N, C-alpha and C positions, 0 to 999 in steps of 0.2 A: 483268961486275963490276957492273953495276948492278943487273941481273937476280938473281945470287947475291944480294947485299945482300939485296935483297927475302925471298926465295924462303926464304932462311935462316932469319930468324926465326918465318917462318910455319910453316914445318915443327917448328922447336922447341915453339910452343903448340899445334901439331898433336897432336903427341906427347905433351905432356903433358896437352892433354884424354882421349887416350887412356890415357895412364897412371890417370887419373883416374879415368874410366870402365869401366876391367877391375877397379880396385880398390874400385869401389863395385859393382860386379856380383859379384865376392868375397866381399864383406858380406852383401848379401843372401843371394845362396845357404847361405852359412855361416848365416847368422839364421834360413832356414829349414831346414836340417839340424838346430841347435839345437834349434827347435821339434819337427819330426818324432819328434828322439831318445827325448820321454819316451815312445815306443811302447813300452820294452825296457827291461828292468834286469835286472844279475849282482850275484852276490853275491862283495864284496870289500872285505872287513872290516865292509861292512855293506851295503845294497839301494845301488849306484849307476848311474844310466841313462845310454845308450849318449851323452846329449848332454852331460851331465859327462863323459864320457869322450872326448869330438869338444873340447869348450869348454877344460877346463885344458889340455889339450899345446898348445893355438891360441895361448893367452896371451903367449906369446912372441914368437909372430909380431904378434898382437896392439897389442903394448906397440910394438914394434919401427915398423911403420905409421902408427901412428896415437897418439903418446903424448902428444896433446895434451890428447884426450879424457879423460884420467886425470889433470888439475890438481886437487891437493887443496886449496891455501891458497884460502881463502874458499868455498869450498864444503861443501856438508852431505857429501858421500861420503868426505871425511877427516874426519868429525867422526865419521859413521858407521863406517868401518874403526876407527878408534879405539877406541870401544865395544866394537868388535868381536874387538879384541884383548882388552882389560879382561875380555872375556865369557872367552875363553879362559884369559886367566891364571887368574880365578877357576876355572877348570874343574877346570884344571893342581894348582893348591893342594888345591881341596877332595879331586880324587883320590887327592894323597899324603897330606891327612891322616887319610882314611876309610881308607886302604888296599886302595883300589880293584883288581880283579884284572885281569890285562895286558889281556886280552881285552877289557873293557868298557870301562876308559878307554881304548883306542885305538880304539875306534868311538864314546865319546861325545866326544873331541878330535878325529878323523877328521874327522867331522861340521860341527865349525865351522870349522875348516880348510877344509873339500871348500865349504864356503857361503861363506866369505869368497874364497875363487879364484874363484867363478861370479858374485862380486857384480864382482869386479874385471873379468873377462873379458867380463861382460855390459853395465857401464859403458862400454866401450870400442867396443864392439858398435855400442851400440842406444844409446844417449845421446845426445840431442840429433836422432834421425833415425826423423819419423814413421812415414815410408812404411817402414824397416826393422824398426820396433816393429811396422805392421800385419801384415807379412811372417813375423814372429815368431807372430804370435797363430795366424795361419791354417795355419802348420807345428803348432802345440801342440794346434790341434783336432783336425787331422787322425793327428796321433800319438796322443792320446787315442782317437780311434777305432779305429784300428789296435791299440792294447792290448789291445784285447778279443780279438784273434785272435790276435795273435800271444803272447800271452803271457795264455794264460787263467787258470790258477792263480794268479795274484797279484793276482786282484782276487775277492775272497770273497762271497760270499752271491750267488751263480747270476745269475741273470736279474735280479735287486733289485739286488744289486751292481753289477753290469755299469752298468745305469743309472743310480745314483746316482755312482758315482764315476769314472766314465767318459764316458756318453753325455751327459748334464745338463751336467757341465763342457765337455765338446767343445763344443753346443752355443751354451752360454754364452758361449766365448770364440769363436765364428765371429759371432756376434750383434755382439760388441764390436767386432769390427772391422766388419763390412759393414755397419752402421748410420752410421759416419763417411762413407762415400761420398753416402748422402742426406742428411746432417744439412750437410754442408761445403757444400750445392746446396740448402740450406733446406726441406728436405721431411721438414719436422715428422710430418705426418700419417702416412706412412710408418715414420718410425722410431718413432711409436709402435705402429704395428700388429704391427711384428717385434717389439720387445719385449712385446707382448701377447702375441702367438702363443709367446714362451719363456716366460713365465709361466703360460699355461694349459697347455703338456707338464709341467713344472713339479708344477703342484697335481693333473693324474691321477696322475702318479708318486709325489706327497707327498712333494715334495722341501722342505720347510721353508725352510729356508735360504734357497737360490737363490730361492727363490718371495718372499724376505723382500728380499732383496735385489736384485733387478732391480726388485719396485715402489719401493722407495726408492728405487733408482738412478733410474728413469723419471720421478720425478717431481721430482727434482734436476736431470734433463738439459731437459725440454721445459717452455717458456714457460708451463704451465700458469695462472698469475696473471699477467696483463698489465701492461705497466708504467705505463701510462696508459690513461685512458677517456677519449676527447676530451682538452681541457686538466686534467682530476682526476688527479693522481699519483695512482697506487695502492701503488706498491711503494718504499719507501726507496732514495736512490742507493745504485748498487754499490758508493760504496768507505764505506760508512756502517754504524755498529755492529748500527743498526736490522735494516740488510740479514742481517747473521749472523744478528741472532735470528731473521729472516724464515723462513732458510732451515734454523736447528734446529729452529724450529718444525715447518716442513713434512716435516722429517725424521719428528721423533717420531707425527705423525699418521698419515704415509705406512706408518711400522711397524707402527702400533696398528692401523693398518684392514688388513694384510696377515696379521698374528698372528692376529687377530679372526675373521676368515675363513677363516682354515685350520685351527682351531679347531673353527669353527662346523660346515666341511665334514667334516671327520676325526669329530666326535663323531656328526655323525647316520649316519655308516655310508655316504656318498656316495664318500669314498675307498676303498672299503672293509673289509672284517673286520679287518684285521691292523692297519691306519691308524687303527682305530677303538679298539681293544683298547690301541694305543701310547699314544694321547691319553689315554684314561682311564686308565692308569699313569701318565703324566709329570705331569697335573694332578692326580689323586690325592694327591702329595707336598706339596703346599702350597708349594712355591718356584716356582712359575710352568713354562713349557714350558722355559725354557732350560737352566734349574738342574734341574730333574727328570728332561729327558733328556740330561743329562750331569753322573752324579753322579761322576763321577772329579774334578770340580773342588772336590767339596765335600773329600773324601781328601787331594788335592794341598795345596790349602789348611792342613791341618791338618799336614800333612807340611810346610811353607813355617814353619808358625807354631812347628814345633818346634825347626827348625834356622833361621831366617829368615836372618844372614847366611851362612856356611858351606852349601852344599846337604849330601847325601848322597852325591853322585857320579855319574858317567858308568852310567847305566843302571842306578839304584840300586835295590836289592832290600831287602824290609825285608813279609816275612808278616802282619806288623799292618796296614798300609794295604791287601793285597788283601782280608783277611780286613775291614776296615772296608765297603769297597765291596761285599763277598759281605753282610753283614750290613743295608746301607742297599737293595740290591734285594731281598733277603728280605724285611724289612720291608712296602717297598712293593708288593710283588706280582710284582716283576720277574719270569718265567723265562728260566733261564740253564741251557742243556744242558751235559749233565755235558763236552763236548768243549769249552765256552766258558769250563768254571770254573778250568780256568788258561790263558787266553787271558793275562793277564799274565806266567805265569812266577815272579812275586814282583818283579816292577818295581813301582817305586809308578805306579800309575795316573795319570796328568794328560791333562784333552783341552783343551790349550793352549796356543802358542806360550808367552806371558809365564810360565805353572804350570810349564810341564817344564823351561825355563830355570833357572827359580828355585828348582827340585826338585833340579837336578843340579848346578849351579855355584855355584848363591847367587844372592845381591843383585847381585853385579855382572852375572850372565845375564839379571835381569829389569830393572834399568838400560838396557840396548841393547834391551829389544822393548818397553819402556815408552815411548823415545824413540822408537822407530821408530813406535808406535800414536800420538803425539802429533800428529808431522809429517804420518803419513795424516791424522788426522782434518782438521789445517790445511790439508793439500792439494786436500781435498774440499770446502771452505771456499771458497778459492780459486777453484778448474776451478768449482764451482758458480757463481760471479758473473761467470762470464768467457764469453764462444763463443769458446773451441779450438776448432780443427777437429777433433779427437782427441778432445772432452769425452765421446760417447757409448761412447769404450772405457775412457778413466781414470774417469770415476765407476762404472761399475758393478764393474770392477775392485779399485778403492781403497775402497771399500765392502765388498764380500767380503775385501781385506785384514784389514781392523777386525774383522770376524766370525773370520776365521782367528788371527789376535793374541790374541781371547780364548776361543774355541771350538773351537778345530781343533788337534791335533797336529803337532806338526816334524820334518821328517825326510822323506828321501828326493826325491820328485817336489816337495815343497814349498822345497828350496834352490833351485833354479831358477826356481818361480814368487814368492818372494819374492826374489831378488836381482833380476827382472823390474821387479817394484812399487816395488821400493828407486829402482830408476833414473826409472821414471816421477814418483817424489815428488821428486827432485830438480830433474826437467826444469819441473815445476811450481814449483818453488820458489826454484831458484837464480837468485840478480839476472842471470846474465850467458846465461842459458838463454833461446833463442828462443822456449819456449813464457811463461816469464815476461815479455820484453817484448810479448808478445802480450795478455796480462793484463793490464797496463798501461796500452796504449793500450786496450783493451776498456772501463776507467772512464772512459777519458775520454770515453765514447760510453753513450746508453741503449739499452737494446735498443728495436727499433721494437714497438711495441704490436702486438698479433693479434687481429685481426678477420675477418670469413668473406671479406674482398677479398684481404687476405694472408696466410692459414695455408696452409702449405707452400711459399710463393714468398719468404721469407725467408731471405738466406744467412747466416751467421757474417761477420763483418766481416775476418776475415783467414784466408787458405788457409796449410797448414803449409809451411814452410819447407826441408823434408826432398825 
């Protein structure tokens, strides 16, 4: 009897550990396949990737297995989902008011609904689990690489388009995940060399946005300025507002250096004739590289001015705005082939998460993305002042998210990546998250000053709890 009494609880605990291990393994496998599923998409209302076909039906099971991951009270995810619902309401009201065609309003509203389901599922699957987040990133990198072979017609532009939209982002995600291994062990010099190699790859293929993002992120990740030199403090304390201003200053300086360097290289012809011609057109507009390379933002801004409260409807079509874009391109010498003249099919052109939501759904769509943009900037500032174990992944991804919010279209693959990045934001900023606790404890210590003796040997204070 005594033996049975002793072994009974042990058996129960053993089975519990086995069940937890099985659940953890299943979650890791699902995270990997969700990342890999970016490799192929099908036409169903709109473009839906395989990972969404996997993820959305798995939502019910995820809610049953890990319901605590989606506690909405006192968490930013609750506010985000509420604003997303308001965005959907704004889209529905606009579509009714504008008498949008059923096929178009179905695509526009489904885009928001699927995005919401993606966010809920990825929150349950990945929130608070750093290991699983890295697995997802590796899957995403491999999936993007495979997409060129599995669905070559989906990526426009031939070899150049494959590098810009598949290989460069795939390498970016892989580098963001891989550098965490060395960062956790304090090998900052290796982290810097890996990021430098990625920068060189993007410079060679004239990928300006990723070059800018990686350079800025590298300056924010690595301790390029020591806390102290001897007994003399160089940087303000981590908790101080002055430290925030220093981080913002580093970001602006790094961004300016990267932009000027790329402009100089392109203008000199070092990056090829196409890059030189593209740079000449963009700089001749007088609006700078950012707006000069994205005249769609000027057109969508006019569409917002014309209807700032109610949008123009899902997949809003108005020939006036497409003609406006054509006039801008013609005025500044942008050569558009006859095949590209109808590339928007009279849909109002917008090249921004914020502007596309504002044009289609009105002010409620803009409120959602502006709130996300504010949270993204705040999370970058918090992460940059800390020594989180996954800092080399968080900061580049979030800097890219700032770029996408302002300068990239939304839809398709962006639903999955945006959902993932929102989860990272909540991981950094939620007061009950393990990352936020690490941030608070990091602020109670100063960073060890760098010199030749300890370079590459200083580890972050805390390891991932996952």
